[in-house]
N, C-alpha and C positions, 0 to 999 in steps of 0.2 A: 504494498500499499503506499502511497507516495503522501509525503507528510508537507509536502512545499504549501504554502499560503498562496491563497488565489481572494483577491479582493476587487470588489465592483462598486463602484462611487456612483449609485445611481439617484433616481429621484422619479417620483409614481406618476409624473406624466409625460414621463420619457417614453416612448414606445420602442425604443432599439435598447431601453434598460430590458424591457420586459424579453425581447427576444436575444438577448445574450443570458439570459437567466434561465428562459426558455430552454435553450439550449444547453446549458451546462447540466441543466436538471436532467434530460433526455439521456445523455450521458451519465449520469449516476455521479456525475462530479462535486461535493461540497465547493463552498465559497462562504466568503463574511461579505455581506451585501453593508454597505455604509450607503444609508438614504440620509442624501443631503436638505430633504425636508425637515427630516427629524432631528437633523445633529447638522445647522448648517455651521457649526464653527469649523468643518471637516473639509469646508470648500477650500480653504485655504491650503489647507494639506494636498487636497487633489492639483490642485492648480500647479503646486510645487513640482508634484510628481512629473504631470502630463503637461507642464509648459501651456496650457489653455485652459479655456472653461467650458467645453464641452463636455457631454455626459454622452454613452455612459463612458467610464473610465475603469480598463480591465487591469490589474495588476496580478499577473503571473511569476510567480518568484523573481520581484524586484524588475521584469520587464513589462512595459506596458505597453496597452492596445487602447487605441479612443474610437468609440465607435462600434459598428456592428460588422467585421472584417473576420468572417469565417475563414479564411485562410490564414491568416495573421494567427489566430485564435488557435487555430488545427496546430497549426508549426510550434507554437510554445506549446500546446496540451503534451503533442510528442514528445518535446526535445527535454520535457521536466517528468515525462515519464506520467501523466496523466492518463494519457489514451495510449 
């Protein structure tokens, strides 16, 4: 089992956030969700990590994917042994 951490910075009004979360759930991959609506103080942290304001921001073992980019997400999931 892979113990690396996956984080998703999201908000309830972001359709691509749901797409990313659904995709990971379908693959049985656990992740930590940071809801920027409930935790607005985390936005600065997200912007420092991603160097932008767009969501979703997906962090896989300290590598960042912004938005719904299936190819990049799959690449990192394979690289770090999630799939």
